[in-house]
C-alpha atoms as one frame of an Amber mdcrd trajectory, in Angstrom:
protein
  45.283  23.962  47.379  45.786  20.885  45.310  43.638  18.991  47.694  40.874
  21.530  47.297  41.346  21.580  43.511  41.116  17.800  43.312  38.067  17.805
  45.537  36.391  20.397  43.326  37.163  18.404  40.170  35.796  15.224  41.723
  32.670  17.037  42.889  31.948  18.677  39.484  32.311  15.453  37.460  29.761
  13.418  39.456  27.325  16.356  39.495  27.488  16.712  35.715  27.133  12.939
  35.295  24.113  12.783  37.605  22.397  15.716  35.871  22.685  14.081  32.413
  21.254  10.666  33.383  17.648  11.569  34.316  16.853  12.952  30.826  17.779
   9.738  29.068  16.111   7.563  31.708  12.902   9.615  31.472  12.727   9.006
  27.714  13.156   5.273  28.172  10.447   5.121  30.802   7.766   6.568  28.478
   8.042   3.994  25.672   5.054   1.638  25.453   4.606  -0.919  22.676   1.628
  -3.229  22.174   1.707  -5.862  19.428  -1.365  -7.927  18.549  -1.946 -10.513
  15.830  -4.213 -13.364  14.849  -2.582 -16.458  13.419  -4.570 -18.814  11.217
  -3.900 -22.487  10.694  -3.830 -22.105   6.933  -5.134 -19.577   4.447  -6.765
 -20.404   1.132  -5.658 -18.882  -2.144  -8.113 -17.274  -4.551  -8.069 -19.030
  -7.935  -6.753 -16.949 -10.824 -10.187 -16.970 -12.501 -11.772 -15.386  -9.433
  -9.174 -12.644  -8.980 -10.263 -10.491 -11.935 -13.793 -11.572 -12.849 -16.648
  -9.885 -14.660 -20.203 -10.857 -13.781 -22.490 -10.485 -16.808 -25.697  -9.113
 -15.327 -27.619  -9.071 -18.646 -29.886  -6.562 -20.344 -33.094  -5.557 -18.604
 -36.010  -3.341 -19.559 -36.479  -0.437 -17.175 -40.172  -1.492 -16.941 -39.091
  -4.570 -14.934 -37.935  -2.321 -12.102 -41.518  -1.293 -11.299 -41.844  -4.521
  -9.251 -40.390  -4.588  -5.712 -37.209  -6.592  -5.272 -35.544  -5.760  -8.550
 -34.824  -8.207 -11.347 -33.827 -11.877 -10.924 -30.347 -12.311  -9.383 -27.386
 -13.530 -11.458 -25.118 -16.164  -9.884 -21.342 -15.901  -9.646 -18.722 -17.866
  -7.739 -15.468 -17.195  -5.956 -13.224 -20.243  -6.215 -10.616 -20.996  -3.570
  -7.650 -23.379  -3.644  -5.340 -24.906  -1.033  -7.998 -24.928   1.686  -7.403
 -28.426   3.056  -6.904 -27.253   6.670  -9.448 -24.408   6.672 -12.899 -25.223
   8.063 -14.799 -22.120   6.953 -14.555 -18.639   5.482 -16.623 -15.481   5.291
 -16.394 -12.848   2.568 -16.656  -9.057   2.813 -17.364  -6.997  -0.311 -16.342
  -3.361  -0.634 -16.984  -0.720  -3.251 -18.568   2.682  -3.791 -21.956   2.598
  -2.107 -25.186   3.887  -3.627 -26.261   7.275  -2.216 -29.880   6.161  -1.714
 -29.073   2.740  -0.230 -25.537   2.288   1.177 -25.917  -1.517   1.197 -25.863
  -1.452  -2.637 -22.981  -0.913  -5.032 -23.304   2.412  -6.863 -23.587   2.405
 -10.635 -20.706   4.347 -12.186 -19.330   5.469 -15.514 -20.461   7.646 -18.377
 -24.037   7.227 -19.594 -24.915   5.343 -16.414 -28.459   4.298 -15.555 -30.082
   6.304 -12.773 -31.806   5.178  -9.547 -30.495   1.619  -9.575 -27.792  -0.149
  -7.570 -26.367  -3.660  -7.342 -27.011  -5.879  -4.331 -24.632  -8.732  -3.538
 -26.411 -11.765  -2.137 -25.025 -14.780  -0.275 -25.665 -18.463  -1.096 -29.097
 -18.186   0.596 -29.908 -15.091  -1.502 -29.768 -12.779   1.501 -28.307  -9.336
   0.915 -24.742  -8.766   2.161 -24.383  -5.044   2.957 -21.119  -3.536   1.702
 -18.372  -3.689   4.321 -20.072  -6.465   6.325 -19.160 -10.147   6.446 -21.202
 -12.775   4.695 -22.486 -15.884   6.416 -19.757 -18.434   7.072 -19.234 -20.771
   4.150 -18.306 -24.144   5.663 -15.544 -25.905   3.759 -15.206 -29.655   3.378
 -12.375 -30.955   5.601  -9.471 -32.233   3.514 -10.832 -30.735   0.259  -8.234
 -28.807  -1.687 -10.692 -26.383  -3.340 -14.014 -24.705  -2.626 -16.610 -22.812
  -4.625 -18.388 -19.966  -2.815 -21.731 -19.105  -4.398 -22.977 -15.502  -4.560
 -25.489 -13.493  -6.584 -25.616  -9.994  -8.055 -29.003  -8.286  -8.379 -30.078
  -4.923  -9.743 -32.295  -3.083  -7.250 -34.257   0.079  -8.069 -33.750   2.976
  -5.653 -36.247   5.233  -7.424 -37.659   5.632 -10.927 -35.054   3.918 -13.105
 -33.745   5.586 -16.246 -31.946   3.553 -18.922 -28.180   3.453 -19.325 -25.112
   1.363 -18.589 -25.330  -0.245 -15.139 -21.767  -1.170 -14.146 -20.071  -1.206
 -10.755 -16.778  -2.374  -9.273 -16.285  -4.303  -6.042 -13.425  -5.942  -4.199
 -13.672  -8.755  -1.699 -11.745  -9.968   1.320 -11.655 -13.558   2.546 -11.942
 -13.869   6.335 -11.139 -16.860   8.520 -13.527 -16.846  11.504
């Protein structure tokens, strides 16, 4: 009987062992990881004056909005530092979009003007729709800093009513 008892014990142990392995092996076989990244040669830094800036758009009579194209654009710059190994950048602006024209920044705040939004224009004065990249600004090789020129412009989206005309935007520097 001992022989049979030993045989039974040897048979039960390998069966239990074999039954427990497939569950853990099945879990390991279903793991799938994909990792992707883009490495850049060197990234610029945004100058401290360009990190929290206010663009003074001026005071405008609502009568000026009767003409197509809005009022004259106001220039502003984003200054970059430590760009000596970067050949070019693009900029994407984001913010709350105007309900009538999603390419414009919406005017916000109490006592806000109505039926007007703010367009952001590139160095060539072409509109940059919110969430889309600007043209590429070529940087001078070996230069430590760069000034990126942009414009803000009020654009009527209907019959404009007077009030404060403020908006907030953020920007992202891209390395194409």
